[in-house]
N, C-alpha and C positions, 0 to 999 in steps of 0.2 A: 827232295820237290818232284821229281820224275815219280815216282811211286805215288805219291798223292796225285797228281794228276791222272795217271793210269787208273786209279782205284776209282777215281769220280767219272771217269769216261766208261767204266765197266759197269757202275752203279746204274747210269744213264742207260745203257744197252740193255741192261736187266730189266728195268723198270718198263722201258718201251716194248721189250719181247714178251712180256707178261699181259701187258694190256691188248694182244693181239689174238684173234679167234684162229679159225681153222681157216686154209687157205690165206694167211696172213693178213687178213681185213681186219681192222679195229672195230671192237663190239661196240654196241651200244651200251649204256651204263644199265644197270640194275632196275628193274621196274619194282618200283613202291606199290605197297596196297593201295594209296592215294591214286596213284597212275594208273593202276589196273581199274579200280572203280571209276574213274573220269573217262578213261580209254572206252569201257563197254560202255558207259552211259551214253557218251556220244555215238557210238554205234548204232547204239538201241534207238535214239532219237533220229537219227538219220534213216534207219532201216525199217521201224515201225509206226503203223500210224497210231500217234497219241490224242489225237481229236475225241475219241471216245472218252477220254480220261479229264476232259476239259471241266467238265462239271463236279465230276467225282476222281481227284487225284489219286486216290488210294486205290484204285483199281489197276493200276500199273506201276511197277517199283522196279530198281535196281539197286540190289543191296550187295553186301560183302557176306560171301558166305565163308567155308572151312578156310583154313591155311596149312599146307604141310611145308617142308623145307626147301621143294623146289617149286610150288605153284600156288596161285591164290584161285579162290572157287568165287566168281560173283554170279549172282542170279538176279535173271531179269523172268518177273511175273507178269504175264498178258493180261488183260481183261477177260479174255477165253478160259483165264484158268491154266494155261499152259507155261512150263517152265522152260527156260533155257540157261542150260548152265554155261557159265564161261569159264575154262580154264587156262589161265595166264600163268605162262612159264616165266618163272621170276627172273631168268638170265637173258633170255633173249627177246621174249614180250610176244614168241609164238602160242597163239589162243585157239584151242581146240571147242568148238561148241557142242553141246547135248542138248536135243530138245526132250522133252518129257512131258508126257500127257497122262495126267492121273486118272483121269474119266475112264480111258482107255487101256490105263497101266502098259501104254507105250514110251519106249526111248529109243532116241537113232541119233545118229551122228547128223549134224548140221551144218559141217563145215568148219573152216579155219580162216581167220584172220591174223595179222600182224598188228597189235596193239599200237604200236607207234606210227601205224597211220593216222589212228585218230588222236593222237596228243599234238600232233604238229612237230613231232622229233625228226622225221624222215623227209 
């Protein structure tokens, strides 16, 4: 009986320790593709003026791009033709943004966000 109790307690401790990240903080659950798309869409609707697309919604869009083992790529297309690539880390939700202007063939860092701030999970 004592062996079963100790095994049970050890299992619980092991499971609890696996759910903790660096510094002993519990990690937020992994980000899904749907969460990445939803969070980026909310960010884009908050930060960019969509009024120019009211009559022609195809002028602006947020779509899923490629996916790797560690991140999702979500693409925002502006009415100006500029693209903003959002690289969403699947484990942490940290999202780096890269703006690309095709007409100028220019790409530059556009900052970063935490996708959870736009999902209501934080």
